[in-house]
PyMOL Python script that loads the backbone (N, CA, C, O; Angstrom):
from pymol import cmd

cmd.read_pdbstr("""\
ATOM      1  N   MET A   1     -77.573 -45.068 -11.777  1.00  0.00           N
ATOM      2  CA  MET A   1     -76.292 -45.500 -11.210  1.00  0.00           C
ATOM      3  C   MET A   1     -76.567 -46.427 -10.074  1.00  0.00           C
ATOM      4  O   MET A   1     -77.260 -45.963  -9.169  1.00  0.00           O
ATOM      5  N   PRO A   2     -76.065 -47.893  -9.940  1.00  0.00           N
ATOM      6  CA  PRO A   2     -76.317 -48.212  -8.391  1.00  0.00           C
ATOM      7  C   PRO A   2     -75.083 -47.814  -7.704  1.00  0.00           C
ATOM      8  O   PRO A   2     -73.990 -47.349  -8.026  1.00  0.00           O
ATOM      9  N   TRP A   3     -75.766 -48.227  -6.485  1.00  0.00           N
ATOM     10  CA  TRP A   3     -74.524 -47.331  -5.323  1.00  0.00           C
ATOM     11  C   TRP A   3     -72.905 -48.052  -5.513  1.00  0.00           C
ATOM     12  O   TRP A   3     -71.824 -47.560  -5.188  1.00  0.00           O
ATOM     13  N   SER A   4     -73.178 -49.319  -6.125  1.00  0.00           N
ATOM     14  CA  SER A   4     -71.754 -49.654  -5.737  1.00  0.00           C
ATOM     15  C   SER A   4     -70.738 -49.317  -6.859  1.00  0.00           C
ATOM     16  O   SER A   4     -69.604 -49.781  -6.978  1.00  0.00           O
ATOM     17  N   PHE A   5     -71.504 -48.220  -7.836  1.00  0.00           N
ATOM     18  CA  PHE A   5     -70.388 -47.668  -8.692  1.00  0.00           C
ATOM     19  C   PHE A   5     -69.695 -46.490  -7.909  1.00  0.00           C
ATOM     20  O   PHE A   5     -68.494 -46.263  -8.056  1.00  0.00           O
ATOM     21  N   TYR A   6     -70.540 -45.711  -7.028  1.00  0.00           N
ATOM     22  CA  TYR A   6     -70.093 -44.929  -6.539  1.00  0.00           C
ATOM     23  C   TYR A   6     -68.887 -45.181  -5.022  1.00  0.00           C
ATOM     24  O   TYR A   6     -67.950 -44.509  -4.591  1.00  0.00           O
ATOM     25  N   SER A   7     -69.659 -46.757  -4.497  1.00  0.00           N
ATOM     26  CA  SER A   7     -68.625 -46.988  -3.319  1.00  0.00           C
ATOM     27  C   SER A   7     -67.122 -47.408  -3.679  1.00  0.00           C
ATOM     28  O   SER A   7     -66.249 -47.257  -2.824  1.00  0.00           O
ATOM     29  N   VAL A   8     -66.798 -47.967  -5.015  1.00  0.00           N
ATOM     30  CA  VAL A   8     -65.808 -48.000  -5.467  1.00  0.00           C
ATOM     31  C   VAL A   8     -64.822 -46.734  -5.853  1.00  0.00           C
ATOM     32  O   VAL A   8     -63.628 -46.926  -6.084  1.00  0.00           O
ATOM     33  N   ILE A   9     -65.517 -45.219  -5.909  1.00  0.00           N
ATOM     34  CA  ILE A   9     -64.372 -44.523  -6.087  1.00  0.00           C
ATOM     35  C   ILE A   9     -63.980 -43.866  -4.655  1.00  0.00           C
ATOM     36  O   ILE A   9     -62.972 -43.212  -4.386  1.00  0.00           O
ATOM     37  N   LEU A  10     -65.135 -44.250  -3.758  1.00  0.00           N
ATOM     38  CA  LEU A  10     -64.806 -44.037  -2.192  1.00  0.00           C
ATOM     39  C   LEU A  10     -64.143 -44.970  -1.665  1.00  0.00           C
ATOM     40  O   LEU A  10     -63.234 -44.651  -0.898  1.00  0.00           O
ATOM     41  N   THR A  11     -64.319 -45.894  -1.838  1.00  0.00           N
ATOM     42  CA  THR A  11     -62.956 -46.906  -1.493  1.00  0.00           C
ATOM     43  C   THR A  11     -61.889 -46.842  -1.697  1.00  0.00           C
ATOM     44  O   THR A  11     -61.011 -46.913  -0.837  1.00  0.00           O
ATOM     45  N   PHE A  12     -61.669 -46.647  -3.258  1.00  0.00           N
ATOM     46  CA  PHE A  12     -60.384 -46.420  -3.810  1.00  0.00           C
ATOM     47  C   PHE A  12     -59.749 -45.039  -3.061  1.00  0.00           C
ATOM     48  O   PHE A  12     -58.593 -45.017  -2.638  1.00  0.00           O
ATOM     49  N   GLY A  13     -60.542 -44.059  -2.976  1.00  0.00           N
ATOM     50  CA  GLY A  13     -59.878 -43.185  -2.296  1.00  0.00           C
ATOM     51  C   GLY A  13     -59.303 -43.351  -1.085  1.00  0.00           C
ATOM     52  O   GLY A  13     -58.103 -43.179  -0.872  1.00  0.00           O
ATOM     53  N   VAL A  14     -60.281 -43.749  -0.105  1.00  0.00           N
ATOM     54  CA  VAL A  14     -59.675 -44.219   1.187  1.00  0.00           C
ATOM     55  C   VAL A  14     -58.266 -44.971   1.328  1.00  0.00           C
ATOM     56  O   VAL A  14     -57.253 -44.600   1.921  1.00  0.00           O
ATOM     57  N   PHE A  15     -58.530 -46.204   0.562  1.00  0.00           N
ATOM     58  CA  PHE A  15     -57.177 -47.233   0.555  1.00  0.00           C
ATOM     59  C   PHE A  15     -55.892 -46.068   0.022  1.00  0.00           C
ATOM     60  O   PHE A  15     -54.916 -45.801   0.724  1.00  0.00           O
ATOM     61  N   PHE A  16     -56.140 -45.496  -1.307  1.00  0.00           N
ATOM     62  CA  PHE A  16     -55.046 -44.951  -1.838  1.00  0.00           C
ATOM     63  C   PHE A  16     -54.407 -43.688  -0.656  1.00  0.00           C
ATOM     64  O   PHE A  16     -53.245 -43.390  -0.381  1.00  0.00           O
ATOM     65  N   PHE A  17     -55.492 -43.243  -0.232  1.00  0.00           N
ATOM     66  CA  PHE A  17     -54.926 -41.978   0.819  1.00  0.00           C
ATOM     67  C   PHE A  17     -54.323 -42.487   1.917  1.00  0.00           C
ATOM     68  O   PHE A  17     -53.230 -42.112   2.342  1.00  0.00           O
ATOM     69  N   SER A  18     -54.952 -43.269   2.354  1.00  0.00           N
ATOM     70  CA  SER A  18     -54.314 -44.095   3.813  1.00  0.00           C
ATOM     71  C   SER A  18     -52.850 -44.936   3.371  1.00  0.00           C
ATOM     72  O   SER A  18     -51.945 -45.158   4.175  1.00  0.00           O
ATOM     73  N   LEU A  19     -52.836 -45.272   2.180  1.00  0.00           N
ATOM     74  CA  LEU A  19     -51.695 -46.270   2.256  1.00  0.00           C
ATOM     75  C   LEU A  19     -50.357 -45.007   1.905  1.00  0.00           C
ATOM     76  O   LEU A  19     -49.231 -45.020   2.403  1.00  0.00           O
ATOM     77  N   ASN A  20     -50.855 -44.084   1.008  1.00  0.00           N
ATOM     78  CA  ASN A  20     -50.074 -42.597   0.619  1.00  0.00           C
ATOM     79  C   ASN A  20     -49.413 -41.936   1.984  1.00  0.00           C
ATOM     80  O   ASN A  20     -48.243 -41.615   2.188  1.00  0.00           O
ATOM     81  N   VAL A  21     -50.533 -41.847   2.820  1.00  0.00           N
ATOM     82  CA  VAL A  21     -49.860 -40.860   4.045  1.00  0.00           C
ATOM     83  C   VAL A  21     -49.318 -41.947   4.874  1.00  0.00           C
ATOM     84  O   VAL A  21     -48.808 -41.465   5.885  1.00  0.00           O
ATOM     85  N   TYR A  22     -49.214 -43.536   4.825  1.00  0.00           N
ATOM     86  CA  TYR A  22     -48.721 -43.861   5.700  1.00  0.00           C
ATOM     87  C   TYR A  22     -47.176 -44.170   5.115  1.00  0.00           C
ATOM     88  O   TYR A  22     -46.237 -44.086   5.906  1.00  0.00           O
ATOM     89  N   LEU A  23     -46.973 -44.469   3.942  1.00  0.00           N
ATOM     90  CA  LEU A  23     -45.659 -44.817   3.206  1.00  0.00           C
ATOM     91  C   LEU A  23     -44.711 -43.554   3.632  1.00  0.00           C
ATOM     92  O   LEU A  23     -43.646 -43.604   4.248  1.00  0.00           O
ATOM     93  N   PHE A  24     -45.501 -42.242   3.055  1.00  0.00           N
ATOM     94  CA  PHE A  24     -44.806 -40.870   3.307  1.00  0.00           C
ATOM     95  C   PHE A  24     -44.431 -40.547   4.455  1.00  0.00           C
ATOM     96  O   PHE A  24     -43.282 -40.182   4.703  1.00  0.00           O
ATOM     97  N   THR A  25     -45.365 -40.642   5.311  1.00  0.00           N
ATOM     98  CA  THR A  25     -44.975 -40.209   6.652  1.00  0.00           C
ATOM     99  C   THR A  25     -43.959 -40.994   7.340  1.00  0.00           C
ATOM    100  O   THR A  25     -43.173 -40.462   8.123  1.00  0.00           O
ATOM    101  N   ARG A  26     -43.941 -42.714   6.979  1.00  0.00           N
ATOM    102  CA  ARG A  26     -42.865 -43.236   7.426  1.00  0.00           C
ATOM    103  C   ARG A  26     -41.459 -42.638   6.624  1.00  0.00           C
ATOM    104  O   ARG A  26     -40.399 -42.330   7.170  1.00  0.00           O
ATOM    105  N   TRP A  27     -41.669 -42.596   5.683  1.00  0.00           N
ATOM    106  CA  TRP A  27     -40.498 -42.181   4.148  1.00  0.00           C
ATOM    107  C   TRP A  27     -39.817 -40.802   5.128  1.00  0.00           C
ATOM    108  O   TRP A  27     -38.765 -41.013   5.732  1.00  0.00           O
ATOM    109  N   LEU A  28     -40.223 -39.964   5.189  1.00  0.00           N
ATOM    110  CA  LEU A  28     -40.001 -38.810   5.537  1.00  0.00           C
ATOM    111  C   LEU A  28     -40.055 -38.224   7.305  1.00  0.00           C
ATOM    112  O   LEU A  28     -39.812 -37.150   7.858  1.00  0.00           O
ATOM    113  N   ARG A  29     -40.454 -39.423   7.705  1.00  0.00           N
ATOM    114  CA  ARG A  29     -40.124 -39.230   9.249  1.00  0.00           C
ATOM    115  C   ARG A  29     -40.802 -38.159  10.047  1.00  0.00           C
ATOM    116  O   ARG A  29     -40.394 -37.564  11.045  1.00  0.00           O
ATOM    117  N   HIS A  30     -42.030 -38.037   9.329  1.00  0.00           N
ATOM    118  CA  HIS A  30     -43.461 -37.105   9.866  1.00  0.00           C
ATOM    119  C   HIS A  30     -43.760 -37.697  11.071  1.00  0.00           C
ATOM    120  O   HIS A  30     -43.907 -38.908  11.237  1.00  0.00           O
ATOM    121  N   PRO A  31     -43.894 -36.445  12.301  1.00  0.00           N
ATOM    122  CA  PRO A  31     -44.515 -36.827  13.378  1.00  0.00           C
ATOM    123  C   PRO A  31     -45.588 -37.500  13.265  1.00  0.00           C
ATOM    124  O   PRO A  31     -45.712 -38.290  14.200  1.00  0.00           O
ATOM    125  N   LEU A  32     -46.694 -37.538  12.280  1.00  0.00           N
ATOM    126  CA  LEU A  32     -47.800 -38.028  12.346  1.00  0.00           C
ATOM    127  C   LEU A  32     -47.682 -39.753  12.145  1.00  0.00           C
ATOM    128  O   LEU A  32     -48.617 -40.420  12.588  1.00  0.00           O
ATOM    129  N   ALA A  33     -46.623 -40.401  11.532  1.00  0.00           N
ATOM    130  CA  ALA A  33     -46.441 -41.490  11.224  1.00  0.00           C
ATOM    131  C   ALA A  33     -46.762 -42.354  12.127  1.00  0.00           C
ATOM    132  O   ALA A  33     -46.257 -42.166  13.234  1.00  0.00           O
ATOM    133  N   SER A  34     -47.492 -43.303  11.991  1.00  0.00           N
ATOM    134  CA  SER A  34     -48.429 -43.976  13.042  1.00  0.00           C
ATOM    135  C   SER A  34     -49.168 -45.550  11.918  1.00  0.00           C
ATOM    136  O   SER A  34     -49.785 -45.730  10.869  1.00  0.00           O
ATOM    137  N   ASP A  35     -48.517 -46.386  13.123  1.00  0.00           N
ATOM    138  CA  ASP A  35     -49.057 -47.765  12.076  1.00  0.00           C
ATOM    139  C   ASP A  35     -50.871 -47.983  12.130  1.00  0.00           C
ATOM    140  O   ASP A  35     -51.551 -48.896  11.662  1.00  0.00           O
ATOM    141  N   LEU A  36     -51.311 -46.659  12.954  1.00  0.00           N
ATOM    142  CA  LEU A  36     -52.554 -46.684  12.659  1.00  0.00           C
ATOM    143  C   LEU A  36     -53.324 -46.432  11.216  1.00  0.00           C
ATOM    144  O   LEU A  36     -54.440 -46.797  10.846  1.00  0.00           O
ATOM    145  N   TRP A  37     -52.287 -45.661  10.540  1.00  0.00           N
ATOM    146  CA  TRP A  37     -52.934 -45.423   8.981  1.00  0.00           C
ATOM    147  C   TRP A  37     -52.854 -46.771   8.395  1.00  0.00           C
ATOM    148  O   TRP A  37     -53.233 -46.583   7.239  1.00  0.00           O
ATOM    149  N   LEU A  38     -52.544 -48.192   8.538  1.00  0.00           N
ATOM    150  CA  LEU A  38     -52.778 -49.510   8.181  1.00  0.00           C
ATOM    151  C   LEU A  38     -54.138 -49.801   8.395  1.00  0.00           C
ATOM    152  O   LEU A  38     -54.623 -50.576   7.572  1.00  0.00           O
ATOM    153  N   VAL A  39     -54.876 -49.389   9.275  1.00  0.00           N
ATOM    154  CA  VAL A  39     -56.257 -49.537   9.431  1.00  0.00           C
ATOM    155  C   VAL A  39     -57.180 -49.195   8.093  1.00  0.00           C
ATOM    156  O   VAL A  39     -58.012 -49.862   7.478  1.00  0.00           O
ATOM    157  N   GLY A  40     -56.693 -47.952   7.936  1.00  0.00           N
ATOM    158  CA  GLY A  40     -57.403 -47.459   6.926  1.00  0.00           C
ATOM    159  C   GLY A  40     -57.160 -47.794   5.531  1.00  0.00           C
ATOM    160  O   GLY A  40     -57.880 -47.383   4.622  1.00  0.00           O
ATOM    161  N   VAL A  41     -55.751 -48.830   5.298  1.00  0.00           N
ATOM    162  CA  VAL A  41     -55.255 -49.444   4.083  1.00  0.00           C
ATOM    163  C   VAL A  41     -56.041 -50.579   4.439  1.00  0.00           C
ATOM    164  O   VAL A  41     -56.951 -50.766   3.630  1.00  0.00           O
ATOM    165  N   ILE A  42     -56.007 -51.232   5.185  1.00  0.00           N
ATOM    166  CA  ILE A  42     -56.719 -52.675   5.047  1.00  0.00           C
ATOM    167  C   ILE A  42     -58.477 -52.793   5.144  1.00  0.00           C
ATOM    168  O   ILE A  42     -59.180 -53.759   4.844  1.00  0.00           O
ATOM    169  N   ILE A  43     -58.948 -51.243   5.752  1.00  0.00           N
ATOM    170  CA  ILE A  43     -60.176 -51.116   5.492  1.00  0.00           C
ATOM    171  C   ILE A  43     -60.664 -50.868   3.785  1.00  0.00           C
ATOM    172  O   ILE A  43     -61.495 -51.448   3.087  1.00  0.00           O
ATOM    173  N   GLY A  44     -59.870 -49.908   3.560  1.00  0.00           N
ATOM    174  CA  GLY A  44     -60.288 -49.500   1.884  1.00  0.00           C
ATOM    175  C   GLY A  44     -60.266 -50.890   1.043  1.00  0.00           C
ATOM    176  O   GLY A  44     -61.146 -51.242   0.258  1.00  0.00           O
ATOM    177  N   LEU A  45     -59.034 -51.641   1.378  1.00  0.00           N
ATOM    178  CA  LEU A  45     -58.513 -52.384   0.332  1.00  0.00           C
ATOM    179  C   LEU A  45     -59.942 -53.652   0.393  1.00  0.00           C
ATOM    180  O   LEU A  45     -60.488 -54.308  -0.494  1.00  0.00           O
ATOM    181  N   VAL A  46     -60.148 -53.564   1.854  1.00  0.00           N
ATOM    182  CA  VAL A  46     -61.193 -55.055   2.021  1.00  0.00           C
ATOM    183  C   VAL A  46     -62.980 -54.568   1.381  1.00  0.00           C
ATOM    184  O   VAL A  46     -63.891 -55.326   1.046  1.00  0.00           O
ATOM    185  N   GLY A  47     -62.944 -52.801   1.411  1.00  0.00           N
ATOM    186  CA  GLY A  47     -64.006 -51.990   0.627  1.00  0.00           C
ATOM    187  C   GLY A  47     -64.264 -52.213  -0.734  1.00  0.00           C
ATOM    188  O   GLY A  47     -65.307 -52.482  -1.331  1.00  0.00           O
ATOM    189  N   LEU A  48     -62.881 -52.016  -1.180  1.00  0.00           N
ATOM    190  CA  LEU A  48     -62.702 -51.738  -2.842  1.00  0.00           C
ATOM    191  C   LEU A  48     -62.941 -53.474  -3.264  1.00  0.00           C
ATOM    192  O   LEU A  48     -63.561 -53.707  -4.302  1.00  0.00           O
ATOM    193  N   VAL A  49     -62.455 -54.578  -2.468  1.00  0.00           N
ATOM    194  CA  VAL A  49     -62.780 -55.826  -3.166  1.00  0.00           C
ATOM    195  C   VAL A  49     -64.445 -56.246  -3.219  1.00  0.00           C
ATOM    196  O   VAL A  49     -65.077 -56.903  -4.047  1.00  0.00           O
ATOM    197  N   PHE A  50     -64.824 -55.622  -2.063  1.00  0.00           N
ATOM    198  CA  PHE A  50     -66.223 -55.677  -2.178  1.00  0.00           C
ATOM    199  C   PHE A  50     -67.150 -55.157  -2.930  1.00  0.00           C
ATOM    200  O   PHE A  50     -68.115 -55.751  -3.412  1.00  0.00           O
ATOM    201  N   SER A  51     -66.722 -53.450  -3.100  1.00  0.00           N
ATOM    202  CA  SER A  51     -67.751 -53.011  -4.049  1.00  0.00           C
ATOM    203  C   SER A  51     -67.382 -53.338  -4.911  1.00  0.00           C
ATOM    204  O   SER A  51     -68.286 -53.321  -5.747  1.00  0.00           O
ATOM    205  N   VAL A  52     -65.867 -53.918  -5.587  1.00  0.00           N
ATOM    206  CA  VAL A  52     -66.019 -54.168  -7.292  1.00  0.00           C
ATOM    207  C   VAL A  52     -66.674 -55.414  -7.466  1.00  0.00           C
ATOM    208  O   VAL A  52     -67.161 -55.773  -8.538  1.00  0.00           O
ATOM    209  N   HIS A  53     -66.690 -56.207  -6.210  1.00  0.00           N
ATOM    210  CA  HIS A  53     -67.567 -57.739  -6.547  1.00  0.00           C
ATOM    211  C   HIS A  53     -68.837 -57.065  -7.051  1.00  0.00           C
ATOM    212  O   HIS A  53     -69.263 -57.279  -8.186  1.00  0.00           O
ATOM    213  N   MET A  54     -69.626 -55.979  -5.903  1.00  0.00           N
ATOM    214  CA  MET A  54     -70.886 -55.739  -5.891  1.00  0.00           C
ATOM    215  C   MET A  54     -71.325 -54.772  -7.579  1.00  0.00           C
ATOM    216  O   MET A  54     -72.456 -54.706  -8.063  1.00  0.00           O
ATOM    217  N   VAL A  55     -69.999 -54.114  -8.184  1.00  0.00           N
ATOM    218  CA  VAL A  55     -70.384 -53.749  -9.549  1.00  0.00           C
ATOM    219  C   VAL A  55     -70.375 -54.817 -10.491  1.00  0.00           C
ATOM    220  O   VAL A  55     -71.223 -54.751 -11.381  1.00  0.00           O
ATOM    221  N   ARG A  56     -69.569 -55.821 -10.482  1.00  0.00           N
ATOM    222  CA  ARG A  56     -69.979 -57.006 -11.534  1.00  0.00           C
ATOM    223  C   ARG A  56     -71.454 -57.614 -10.928  1.00  0.00           C
ATOM    224  O   ARG A  56     -72.311 -58.077 -11.680  1.00  0.00           O
ATOM    225  N   VAL A  57     -71.578 -57.554  -9.772  1.00  0.00           N
ATOM    226  CA  VAL A  57     -73.394 -58.137  -9.589  1.00  0.00           C
ATOM    227  C   VAL A  57     -74.384 -57.079 -10.374  1.00  0.00           C
ATOM    228  O   VAL A  57     -75.267 -57.417 -11.163  1.00  0.00           O
ATOM    229  N   HIS A  58     -74.090 -55.872 -10.033  1.00  0.00           N
ATOM    230  CA  HIS A  58     -74.861 -54.881 -10.541  1.00  0.00           C
ATOM    231  C   HIS A  58     -75.220 -55.171 -11.970  1.00  0.00           C
ATOM    232  O   HIS A  58     -76.299 -55.547 -12.427  1.00  0.00           O
ATOM    233  N   GLN A  59     -74.128 -54.927 -12.557  1.00  0.00           N
ATOM    234  CA  GLN A  59     -73.649 -54.953 -14.129  1.00  0.00           C
ATOM    235  C   GLN A  59     -74.556 -56.168 -14.778  1.00  0.00           C
ATOM    236  O   GLN A  59     -75.373 -55.791 -15.619  1.00  0.00           O
ATOM    237  N   ARG A  60     -74.509 -57.706 -14.466  1.00  0.00           N
ATOM    238  CA  ARG A  60     -75.100 -58.537 -14.528  1.00  0.00           C
ATOM    239  C   ARG A  60     -76.813 -58.240 -14.342  1.00  0.00           C
ATOM    240  O   ARG A  60     -77.751 -58.438 -15.114  1.00  0.00           O
ATOM    241  N   GLU A  61     -76.775 -57.900 -13.507  1.00  0.00           N
ATOM    242  CA  GLU A  61     -78.323 -57.362 -13.127  1.00  0.00           C
ATOM    243  C   GLU A  61     -79.013 -56.351 -14.360  1.00  0.00           C
ATOM    244  O   GLU A  61     -80.092 -56.426 -14.949  1.00  0.00           O
ATOM    245  N   LEU A  62     -77.948 -55.441 -14.453  1.00  0.00           N
ATOM    246  CA  LEU A  62     -78.776 -54.258 -15.560  1.00  0.00           C
ATOM    247  C   LEU A  62     -78.618 -55.004 -16.863  1.00  0.00           C
ATOM    248  O   LEU A  62     -79.587 -54.812 -17.597  1.00  0.00           O
ATOM    249  N   ILE A  63     -77.529 -55.939 -17.470  1.00  0.00           N
ATOM    250  CA  ILE A  63     -77.739 -56.532 -18.236  1.00  0.00           C
ATOM    251  C   ILE A  63     -78.652 -57.390 -18.438  1.00  0.00           C
ATOM    252  O   ILE A  63     -78.953 -57.468 -19.629  1.00  0.00           O
ATOM    253  N   ARG A  64     -79.295 -58.163 -17.667  1.00  0.00           N
ATOM    254  CA  ARG A  64     -80.113 -59.194 -17.539  1.00  0.00           C
ATOM    255  C   ARG A  64     -81.645 -58.347 -17.792  1.00  0.00           C
ATOM    256  O   ARG A  64     -82.589 -58.791 -18.446  1.00  0.00           O
ATOM    257  N   MET A  65     -81.598 -57.232 -17.197  1.00  0.00           N
ATOM    258  CA  MET A  65     -83.043 -56.261 -17.255  1.00  0.00           C
ATOM    259  C   MET A  65     -82.985 -55.760 -18.922  1.00  0.00           C
ATOM    260  O   MET A  65     -83.936 -55.824 -19.702  1.00  0.00           O
ATOM    261  N   LYS A  66     -81.656 -55.268 -19.223  1.00  0.00           N
ATOM    262  CA  LYS A  66     -81.602 -55.179 -20.751  1.00  0.00           C
ATOM    263  C   LYS A  66     -82.430 -56.192 -21.631  1.00  0.00           C
ATOM    264  O   LYS A  66     -83.463 -55.984 -22.266  1.00  0.00           O
ATOM    265  N   LEU A  67     -81.782 -57.204 -21.510  1.00  0.00           N
ATOM    266  CA  LEU A  67     -82.147 -58.510 -22.145  1.00  0.00           C
ATOM    267  C   LEU A  67     -83.457 -58.526 -22.123  1.00  0.00           C
ATOM    268  O   LEU A  67     -84.190 -58.323 -23.092  1.00  0.00           O
ATOM    269  N   ASN A  68     -83.804 -58.782 -20.944  1.00  0.00           N
ATOM    270  CA  ASN A  68     -85.725 -59.052 -20.811  1.00  0.00           C
ATOM    271  C   ASN A  68     -86.581 -57.967 -21.260  1.00  0.00           C
ATOM    272  O   ASN A  68     -87.730 -58.348 -21.481  1.00  0.00           O
ATOM    273  N   ARG A  69     -86.359 -56.664 -21.472  1.00  0.00           N
ATOM    274  CA  ARG A  69     -86.974 -55.639 -22.205  1.00  0.00           C
ATOM    275  C   ARG A  69     -87.182 -55.679 -23.819  1.00  0.00           C
ATOM    276  O   ARG A  69     -88.112 -55.192 -24.461  1.00  0.00           O
ATOM    277  N   GLU A  70     -85.934 -56.474 -24.338  1.00  0.00           N
ATOM    278  CA  GLU A  70     -85.821 -56.452 -25.947  1.00  0.00           C
ATOM    279  C   GLU A  70     -86.852 -57.797 -26.197  1.00  0.00           C
ATOM    280  O   GLU A  70     -87.089 -58.189 -27.339  1.00  0.00           O
TER     281      GLU A  70
END
""", "prot")
cmd.dss("prot")
cmd.show_as("cartoon", "prot")
cmd.util.cbc("prot")
cmd.orient("prot")
């Protein structure tokens, strides 16, 4: 499996973890509530978009290799 498949899982986790922590700490007025959680949200979102793009690139390469073998 290309690395991009694993990076989607990792960046998906970073994005949704940071988003959930930010939203729930604000909603519950928790002491850890901070706007710094938005940094993780932004980094996770950018990473998720890039890794999904790379999955599509790697899928095209895998399909091309498979068609060349036949």
